[in-house]
C-alpha positions as CSV (number, residue, x, y, z in Angstrom):
1,X,11.4,-41.7,-25.7
2,X,13.0,-39.7,-23.0
3,X,14.6,-37.5,-25.6
4,X,11.2,-36.8,-27.2
5,X,9.9,-35.8,-23.8
6,X,12.8,-33.5,-23.2
7,X,12.2,-31.8,-26.6
8,X,8.5,-31.5,-25.9
9,X,9.2,-29.9,-22.5
10,X,11.5,-27.4,-24.2
11,X,8.8,-26.4,-26.7
12,X,6.2,-26.3,-24.0
13,X,8.4,-24.0,-22.0
14,X,9.1,-21.7,-24.9
15,X,5.4,-21.5,-25.7
16,X,4.6,-20.8,-22.0
17,X,7.1,-17.9,-22.0
18,X,5.6,-16.4,-25.2
19,X,2.0,-16.7,-23.9
20,X,3.2,-15.4,-20.5
21,X,4.8,-12.3,-21.9
22,X,1.8,-11.5,-24.0
23,X,-0.4,-12.0,-20.9
24,X,1.5,-9.6,-18.7
25,X,1.6,-7.0,-21.6
26,X,-2.1,-6.9,-22.2
27,X,-2.8,-4.1,-19.7
28,X,0.4,-2.2,-20.2
29,X,-0.3,0.0,-23.3
30,X,-1.6,3.1,-21.6
31,X,-0.3,6.4,-20.4
32,X,-2.2,6.8,-17.1
33,X,-0.2,7.7,-14.0
34,X,-0.6,7.8,-10.3
35,X,1.6,9.8,-7.9
36,X,4.5,7.3,-7.5
37,X,4.6,6.8,-11.3
38,X,4.5,10.6,-11.9
39,X,7.6,10.9,-9.6
40,X,9.4,8.3,-11.7
41,X,8.5,10.2,-14.9
42,X,9.6,13.4,-13.4
43,X,13.0,12.0,-12.4
44,X,13.6,10.5,-15.8
45,X,13.9,14.0,-17.3
46,X,16.9,15.0,-15.2
47,X,20.6,14.4,-15.8
48,X,22.5,11.6,-14.2
49,X,24.1,14.0,-11.8
50,X,20.8,15.7,-10.9
51,X,19.1,12.3,-10.3
52,X,21.9,11.5,-7.8
53,X,21.5,14.8,-6.0
54,X,17.7,14.7,-5.9
55,X,17.7,11.0,-5.1
56,X,19.5,11.7,-1.8
57,X,16.2,13.1,-0.6
58,X,14.0,10.4,-1.9
59,X,13.2,7.1,-0.1
60,X,14.8,4.9,-2.8
61,X,18.2,4.6,-4.5
62,X,18.7,6.0,-8.0
63,X,19.6,3.2,-10.4
64,X,16.1,2.7,-11.7
65,X,15.8,6.5,-12.4
66,X,19.1,6.4,-14.2
67,X,17.8,3.7,-16.5
68,X,14.6,5.7,-17.1
69,X,16.8,8.6,-18.0
70,X,18.7,6.5,-20.6
71,X,15.3,5.6,-22.1
72,X,14.4,9.3,-22.0
73,X,17.5,10.1,-24.0
74,X,16.6,7.5,-26.6
75,X,12.9,7.7,-26.8
76,X,12.1,11.1,-25.2
77,X,9.7,11.5,-22.3
78,X,7.6,8.5,-23.3
79,X,5.4,7.1,-20.6
80,X,4.6,4.0,-22.6
81,X,8.3,3.2,-23.0
82,X,8.8,3.6,-19.2
83,X,5.9,1.3,-18.5
84,X,7.1,-1.4,-21.0
85,X,10.5,-1.4,-19.3
86,X,8.9,-2.9,-16.2
87,X,7.1,-5.4,-18.4
88,X,10.4,-6.4,-20.0
89,X,12.0,-7.0,-16.5
90,X,9.2,-9.5,-15.6
91,X,9.5,-11.0,-19.1
92,X,13.2,-11.6,-18.5
93,X,12.5,-13.0,-15.1
94,X,10.2,-15.6,-16.7
95,X,12.8,-16.4,-19.3
96,X,15.3,-17.1,-16.6
97,X,13.1,-20.1,-15.8
98,X,14.3,-21.5,-19.2
99,X,17.9,-20.2,-19.3
100,X,18.9,-20.8,-15.7
101,X,16.4,-22.7,-13.5
102,X,15.8,-25.4,-16.1
103,X,19.5,-26.0,-16.5
104,X,20.5,-25.7,-12.8
105,X,17.6,-27.8,-11.3
106,X,15.3,-29.5,-13.8
107,X,13.0,-28.7,-16.8
108,X,9.9,-29.1,-14.7
109,X,11.1,-26.7,-12.0
110,X,12.0,-24.3,-14.8
111,X,8.6,-24.5,-16.3
112,X,6.8,-24.1,-13.0
113,X,9.0,-21.1,-12.2
114,X,8.2,-19.4,-15.5
115,X,4.5,-20.2,-15.0
116,X,4.4,-18.6,-11.6
117,X,6.3,-15.6,-12.7
118,X,3.7,-14.9,-15.5
119,X,0.6,-16.1,-13.8
120,X,1.0,-15.3,-10.1
121,X,-1.5,-12.7,-9.0
122,X,0.9,-10.3,-7.4
123,X,3.1,-10.1,-10.5
124,X,0.1,-9.2,-12.7
125,X,-0.9,-6.3,-10.4
126,X,2.6,-4.8,-10.5
127,X,4.2,-6.0,-13.8
128,X,3.6,-2.7,-15.6
129,X,4.1,-0.1,-12.8
130,X,6.5,2.7,-13.7
131,X,8.4,1.9,-10.5
132,X,11.6,0.0,-9.6
133,X,9.9,-3.2,-8.3
134,X,10.1,-5.3,-11.5
135,X,13.8,-4.4,-11.9
136,X,14.6,-5.1,-8.2
137,X,12.8,-8.5,-8.4
138,X,14.9,-9.5,-11.4
139,X,18.2,-8.4,-9.9
140,X,17.6,-10.0,-6.5
141,X,16.6,-13.3,-8.2
142,X,19.7,-13.2,-10.3
143,X,21.8,-12.5,-7.3
144,X,20.4,-15.6,-5.6
145,X,20.8,-17.8,-8.7
146,X,24.5,-16.9,-9.1
147,X,25.2,-17.2,-5.4
148,X,23.7,-20.7,-5.5
149,X,25.8,-21.6,-8.5
150,X,28.9,-20.5,-6.6
151,X,27.7,-22.5,-3.6
152,X,27.0,-25.6,-5.7
153,X,30.5,-25.4,-7.3
154,X,32.0,-25.5,-3.8
155,X,30.1,-28.6,-3.0
156,X,30.9,-30.3,-6.3
157,X,34.6,-29.4,-6.0
158,X,34.7,-30.9,-2.5
159,X,33.2,-34.1,-3.8
160,X,35.2,-34.3,-7.0
161,X,38.5,-33.0,-5.6
162,X,39.3,-30.8,-8.6
163,X,37.8,-28.6,-11.1
164,X,38.4,-28.3,-14.9
165,X,39.6,-25.2,-16.7
166,X,36.3,-24.8,-18.4
167,X,34.5,-24.9,-15.1
168,X,37.0,-22.4,-13.7
169,X,36.0,-19.9,-16.4
170,X,32.3,-20.5,-15.8
171,X,32.9,-20.1,-12.1
172,X,34.7,-16.8,-12.7
173,X,31.8,-15.6,-14.8
174,X,29.4,-16.6,-12.1
175,X,31.3,-14.5,-9.6
176,X,31.4,-11.5,-11.8
177,X,27.7,-11.6,-12.6
178,X,26.9,-12.2,-8.9
179,X,28.8,-9.1,-7.9
180,X,27.1,-7.0,-10.6
181,X,23.6,-8.2,-9.8
182,X,24.2,-7.8,-6.1
183,X,25.5,-4.2,-6.4
184,X,22.9,-3.1,-8.9
185,X,20.1,-4.6,-6.7
186,X,21.4,-2.6,-3.8
187,X,21.2,0.6,-5.9
188,X,17.6,-0.2,-7.0
189,X,15.7,-0.5,-3.7
190,X,16.5,-0.7,0.0
191,X,14.6,-4.0,0.4
192,X,16.7,-5.3,-2.6
193,X,19.8,-4.0,-0.7
194,X,18.6,-6.0,2.4
195,X,18.0,-9.1,0.3
196,X,21.3,-8.8,-1.5
197,X,23.1,-8.3,1.9
198,X,21.4,-11.4,3.3
199,X,22.5,-13.5,0.2
200,X,26.0,-12.2,0.6
201,X,26.0,-13.0,4.3
202,X,24.7,-16.6,3.6
203,X,27.4,-17.1,1.0
204,X,30.1,-15.7,3.4
205,X,29.0,-18.2,6.1
206,X,29.2,-21.1,3.6
207,X,32.7,-20.1,2.5
208,X,34.0,-19.6,6.0
209,X,32.6,-22.9,7.1
210,X,34.2,-24.6,4.1
211,X,37.5,-23.0,4.8
212,X,37.4,-24.1,8.5
213,X,36.4,-27.6,7.4
214,X,39.3,-27.8,5.0
215,X,41.7,-26.0,7.5
216,X,42.7,-23.5,4.9
217,X,41.4,-20.3,3.3
218,X,39.7,-21.3,0.1
219,X,40.2,-19.4,-3.1
220,X,36.5,-18.7,-3.2
221,X,36.6,-17.1,0.3
222,X,39.4,-14.8,-1.0
223,X,37.3,-14.0,-4.1
224,X,34.4,-13.2,-1.8
225,X,36.4,-10.9,0.4
226,X,37.6,-9.0,-2.8
227,X,34.0,-8.9,-4.1
228,X,32.7,-7.7,-0.8
229,X,35.3,-4.9,-0.7
230,X,34.4,-3.9,-4.3
231,X,30.6,-3.8,-3.5
232,X,31.1,-1.9,-0.3
233,X,33.5,0.6,-1.9
234,X,31.1,1.2,-4.8
235,X,28.2,1.6,-2.4
236,X,30.0,3.9,0.0
237,X,29.0,7.1,-2.0
238,X,25.4,6.2,-1.3
239,X,25.8,5.4,2.4
240,X,25.6,9.2,3.3
241,X,22.4,9.4,1.4
242,X,20.9,6.5,3.5
243,X,21.9,8.4,6.6
244,X,20.3,11.6,5.4
245,X,17.1,9.7,4.4
246,X,16.9,8.0,7.8
247,X,17.2,11.4,9.5
248,X,14.4,12.8,7.4
249,X,12.3,9.7,7.9
250,X,12.3,10.3,11.6
251,X,10.3,13.4,11.1
252,X,7.0,12.3,9.7
253,X,7.7,9.3,7.4
254,X,4.7,8.2,5.4
255,X,4.8,4.5,6.3
256,X,2.5,3.7,9.2
257,X,1.9,0.5,11.1
258,X,-1.7,-0.4,11.6
259,X,-2.7,-3.7,13.2
260,X,-4.1,-6.0,12.1
261,X,-4.1,-4.6,8.6
262,X,-0.3,-4.5,8.3
263,X,0.0,-8.2,9.3
264,X,-2.7,-9.1,6.9
265,X,-0.9,-7.2,4.1
266,X,2.4,-8.8,4.8
267,X,0.8,-12.3,4.7
268,X,-1.4,-11.9,1.7
269,X,0.6,-9.5,-0.5
270,X,3.2,-12.0,-1.7
271,X,0.4,-14.2,-3.1
272,X,-2.1,-11.6,-4.3
273,X,-0.7,-8.1,-4.4
274,X,-3.5,-7.2,-2.0
275,X,-3.3,-4.1,0.1
276,X,-6.0,-3.8,2.7
277,X,-6.0,0.0,2.8
278,X,-6.8,0.3,-0.9
279,X,-10.2,0.5,-2.4
280,X,-8.8,-1.0,-5.6
281,X,-8.3,-4.5,-4.5
282,X,-8.5,-6.8,-7.6
283,X,-8.4,-9.7,-5.1
284,X,-10.5,-8.7,-2.1
285,X,-9.3,-9.4,1.5
286,X,-11.3,-12.6,2.2
287,X,-10.2,-14.2,-1.1
288,X,-6.6,-13.1,-0.5
289,X,-6.6,-14.6,2.9
290,X,-8.1,-17.9,1.7
291,X,-5.7,-18.2,-1.2
292,X,-2.6,-17.2,0.8
293,X,-3.6,-19.6,3.6
294,X,-4.2,-22.4,1.2
295,X,-0.8,-22.1,-0.5
296,X,1.0,-21.6,2.9
297,X,-0.8,-24.7,4.5
298,X,0.1,-26.8,1.4
299,X,3.8,-25.8,1.7
300,X,3.8,-26.5,5.4
301,X,2.2,-29.9,4.8
302,X,4.7,-30.9,2.2
303,X,7.6,-30.4,4.6
304,X,5.7,-31.6,7.8
305,X,4.8,-35.0,6.2
306,X,8.5,-36.0,6.4
307,X,8.5,-35.9,10.3
308,X,7.9,-39.7,10.5
309,X,10.7,-40.6,8.1
310,X,13.9,-42.3,9.2
311,X,17.0,-40.2,9.9
312,X,18.6,-41.5,6.7
313,X,15.5,-40.7,4.7
314,X,15.3,-37.2,6.2
315,X,18.9,-36.6,5.3
316,X,18.3,-37.5,1.7
317,X,15.2,-35.3,1.6
318,X,17.0,-32.4,3.3
319,X,19.8,-32.6,0.6
320,X,17.2,-32.7,-2.2
321,X,15.2,-29.8,-0.8
322,X,18.2,-27.6,0.1
323,X,17.7,-25.1,-2.7
324,X,14.1,-24.5,-1.6
325,X,15.0,-24.3,2.1
326,X,17.7,-21.7,1.4
327,X,15.4,-19.7,-0.8
328,X,12.5,-19.5,1.7
329,X,14.9,-18.7,4.6
330,X,16.4,-15.8,2.7
331,X,12.9,-14.5,1.7
332,X,11.6,-14.6,5.2
333,X,14.7,-12.9,6.6
334,X,13.9,-9.8,4.5
335,X,10.7,-8.8,6.4
336,X,12.4,-9.9,9.7
337,X,15.4,-7.7,8.8
338,X,13.1,-4.8,8.0
339,X,11.4,-5.2,11.4
340,X,14.8,-5.2,13.2
341,X,15.9,-2.1,11.2
342,X,12.6,-0.4,12.1
343,X,13.4,-0.9,15.8
344,X,17.0,0.3,15.4
345,X,16.3,3.5,13.5
346,X,13.0,4.1,15.4
347,X,11.0,4.5,12.2
348,X,8.8,1.9,10.5
349,X,10.1,0.8,7.1
350,X,7.8,-2.3,7.0
351,X,5.6,-2.1,3.9
352,X,4.1,-5.0,2.1
353,X,4.7,-3.7,-1.4
354,X,8.4,-3.7,-0.8
355,X,8.3,-7.5,-0.6
356,X,8.1,-7.4,-4.4
357,X,11.9,-7.1,-4.3
358,X,12.7,-10.7,-3.1
359,X,9.5,-12.1,-4.8
360,X,11.5,-14.1,-7.4
361,X,13.1,-16.0,-4.5
362,X,9.7,-16.9,-3.1
363,X,8.5,-18.0,-6.5
364,X,11.5,-20.2,-6.9
365,X,10.8,-21.8,-3.5
366,X,7.2,-22.5,-4.6
367,X,8.2,-23.8,-8.0
368,X,10.9,-26.1,-6.6
369,X,8.8,-27.4,-3.7
370,X,5.8,-28.1,-5.9
371,X,7.8,-30.0,-8.5
372,X,10.1,-32.0,-6.1
373,X,7.8,-32.7,-3.2
374,X,4.3,-31.6,-4.4
375,X,1.3,-33.8,-5.0
376,X,0.5,-33.6,-8.7
377,X,-3.3,-33.2,-8.3
378,X,-2.9,-30.3,-5.8
379,X,-0.2,-28.7,-7.9
380,X,-2.7,-28.6,-10.8
381,X,-5.3,-27.1,-8.5
382,X,-2.8,-24.4,-7.3
383,X,-1.8,-23.6,-10.9
384,X,-5.4,-23.4,-12.1
385,X,-6.4,-21.2,-9.2
386,X,-3.4,-18.9,-9.7
387,X,-4.2,-18.7,-13.4
388,X,-7.9,-17.9,-12.8
389,X,-7.0,-15.2,-10.2
390,X,-4.5,-13.7,-12.6
391,X,-7.0,-13.8,-15.4
392,X,-9.6,-12.1,-13.2
393,X,-7.0,-9.4,-12.2
394,X,-5.9,-8.9,-15.8
395,X,-9.4,-8.4,-17.0
396,X,-10.0,-5.8,-14.4
397,X,-6.7,-4.1,-15.2
398,X,-7.5,-4.0,-18.9
399,X,-10.9,-2.5,-18.2
400,X,-9.4,0.0,-15.7
401,X,-6.3,1.0,-17.6
402,X,-7.9,1.5,-20.9
403,X,-11.1,3.2,-19.7
404,X,-11.7,6.5,-21.5
405,X,-12.2,8.4,-18.2
406,X,-8.4,8.2,-17.6
407,X,-7.5,10.6,-20.4
408,X,-10.4,13.1,-19.8
409,X,-8.7,15.3,-17.1
410,X,-5.6,15.8,-19.3
411,X,-7.7,16.4,-22.4
412,X,-9.8,18.9,-20.5
413,X,-6.8,20.9,-19.6
414,X,-5.1,20.5,-23.0
415,X,-8.1,22.2,-24.7
416,X,-7.4,25.6,-23.0
417,X,-4.0,25.6,-21.3
418,X,-1.7,28.4,-22.4
419,X,2.1,28.8,-22.1
420,X,1.8,31.4,-19.3
421,X,-0.7,29.4,-17.2
422,X,0.5,28.0,-13.9
423,X,-0.7,24.8,-12.1
424,X,-1.5,25.0,-8.4
425,X,-2.3,22.0,-6.2
426,X,-1.8,20.6,-2.7
427,X,-0.6,17.2,-1.5
428,X,-2.9,15.1,-3.6
429,X,-1.7,12.7,-6.3
430,X,-3.9,14.1,-9.1
431,X,-2.1,17.5,-9.0
432,X,1.3,15.8,-9.5
433,X,0.0,13.8,-12.4
434,X,-1.2,17.0,-14.1
435,X,2.2,18.7,-13.4
436,X,4.1,15.9,-15.0
437,X,1.9,16.0,-18.1
438,X,2.4,19.7,-18.5
439,X,6.0,20.2,-17.6
440,X,6.4,23.3,-19.8
441,X,4.1,25.2,-17.5
442,X,5.1,26.3,-14.0
443,X,3.7,24.2,-11.2
444,X,3.2,25.2,-7.6
445,X,2.8,22.6,-4.9
446,X,1.0,24.0,-1.9
447,X,2.5,22.1,1.0
448,X,0.0,22.9,3.7
449,X,1.1,20.1,5.9
450,X,4.8,20.9,5.7
451,X,5.9,17.5,4.6
452,X,9.6,18.6,4.3
453,X,9.8,17.2,0.7
454,X,10.9,20.3,-1.2
455,X,14.3,18.8,-2.1
456,X,12.8,15.4,-3.1
457,X,10.1,17.0,-5.2
458,X,12.7,18.8,-7.4
459,X,12.2,15.5,-9.3
460,X,9.2,17.1,-11.0
461,X,11.4,19.5,-13.0
462,X,12.8,23.1,-13.2
463,X,9.3,24.5,-13.4
464,X,8.2,22.9,-10.2
465,X,8.0,25.0,-7.1
466,X,7.0,24.3,-3.4
467,X,5.1,27.0,-1.5
468,X,3.8,26.9,2.1
469,X,1.1,29.6,1.8
470,X,-0.9,31.4,-0.8
471,X,-0.1,35.0,0.2
472,X,1.8,35.4,-3.1
473,X,-1.5,35.2,-5.0
474,X,-2.3,38.8,-3.9
475,X,0.4,40.1,-6.2
476,X,-0.1,37.5,-9.0
477,X,-1.6,38.3,-12.3
478,X,-2.6,35.6,-14.7
479,X,-4.4,32.3,-15.1
480,X,-4.2,29.4,-12.7
481,X,-5.2,25.7,-13.1
482,X,-6.2,24.7,-9.5
483,X,-6.2,21.0,-9.0
484,X,-7.7,19.0,-6.2
485,X,-8.8,15.3,-6.0
486,X,-12.1,16.1,-4.3
487,X,-13.8,19.5,-3.9
488,X,-12.3,22.8,-4.7
489,X,-10.1,23.4,-1.7
490,X,-7.4,25.4,-3.6
491,X,-10.0,27.7,-5.2
492,X,-11.6,28.3,-1.7
493,X,-8.2,29.1,-0.3
494,X,-7.4,31.5,-3.2
495,X,-10.7,33.3,-2.7
496,X,-9.6,34.1,0.9
497,X,-6.6,36.0,-0.5
498,X,-7.9,37.8,-3.6
499,X,-10.7,38.2,-6.0
500,X,-10.8,35.5,-8.6
501,X,-12.8,34.7,-11.7
502,X,-13.7,31.1,-12.4
503,X,-13.3,30.6,-16.1
504,X,-14.3,26.9,-16.1
505,X,-14.6,24.1,-13.5
506,X,-15.2,20.4,-13.6
507,X,-14.7,17.2,-11.7
508,X,-13.5,13.9,-13.2
509,X,-13.5,10.4,-11.7
510,X,-10.9,8.2,-13.5
511,X,-10.7,4.4,-13.3
512,X,-6.9,4.2,-13.1
513,X,-6.0,4.0,-9.4
514,X,-9.4,5.6,-8.7
515,X,-7.9,9.0,-9.0
516,X,-10.3,12.0,-8.9
517,X,-9.6,15.4,-10.4
518,X,-11.4,18.6,-9.4
519,X,-10.1,21.1,-12.0
520,X,-10.6,24.8,-12.0
521,X,-9.3,27.4,-14.4
522,X,-9.3,30.7,-12.5
523,X,-8.0,34.1,-13.2
524,X,-6.9,36.7,-10.6
525,X,-8.9,39.9,-10.7
526,X,-7.1,43.2,-9.9
């Protein structure tokens, strides 16, 4: 009977993974872009060397862009392929629930993990973004899983007294994968670097404690020292880039701290993907607060109810819950570490969206706690609510992402654009989206606010230029596509410099990210 149940759980888990992958893919088959995604697309067209050089001036490491470049070499500059790569990362994360979590902990924890990966609101919102968040989430989670496997082997060896040759081989493989995932996570996002560093620090403390307890340096501590040296050595080339980026950040970094919005975002984002400064909340702030509070209170209750237990009972519970306790501790240390780093460097680097990097660790904590300590009826309610919220979000995403308005601005330009035309825009996302879609034409970014981003914006290609005034228009002859998000600011500025002829002009409101396009085709009169 138990064997039948185990077989049934396997099939249920596999079915869940298939349904989950289909679910997160439903809204991904579109070519709409917003500014951050246009930057990723622009970077994908550069060589590995150029991505490294340009990346020194960006606010993120370069591994994700390198991967996009590989996809570019294979499939060409294909927006859909870039987007589906992010979906694949989340798909693999859910599969880990079957291949790793199920084996390491229990089938039920594995199923819950996969369920939350595919049907947790925050993942639905960001699963198909052409950004590095899905990849960083996957790599950080794998770093945690393999670190815990190493930790568990240490405990098992202490209890058993020896380890078999087969287990030695597995243990070596675990170390290799741990180092690879840890290093690649660090090269994907700085919050992933922070999460990876914290996991390494935790593992180091465990290994040192074990060596002190046994009064000799363990082989695992020696391996860790070697692995740490390897990771640091391979990350050293990027350290200079971090220093440069910090120096640039001190002069007008875009992240701002606003109370209470920032606190609300940090609290609600891991559960809903909600950002209070956005007008595109698929889960509005009140619902996000209620849902986040409900899950948080439930988790607190599950741990607080053991207060009245005896010491021996508490000890047993603590041992049983150790994986979850370690996971939530590491997750919470990431934003705490970001706060400390912000104070040290004197620049805020606290941004709710970056919590996507360690999100897999939080999902593991929830899955493990719900299955090991949870109340079945409340678990069901949590899962149903999460599913309904995710369904609501996905329906909105499908409507938004596939709306015909999204393609209208690009189609409007495509009708009349000529090889010699240039594209002129200021610091509004819609202009960058147009530039990326027409990379054969020269694009001019009018940096009125002097954001000091000229080097970073080389990501948009050889035909991309940054200008700080429009005086050059006085000697320009030819046609210009002037792009604004609202109004015709560029056209008005151009009229102050020279006589222009407006050939055509139209405004578009797209559903994808709520982007607006005010497009003017103008010609300079002599």
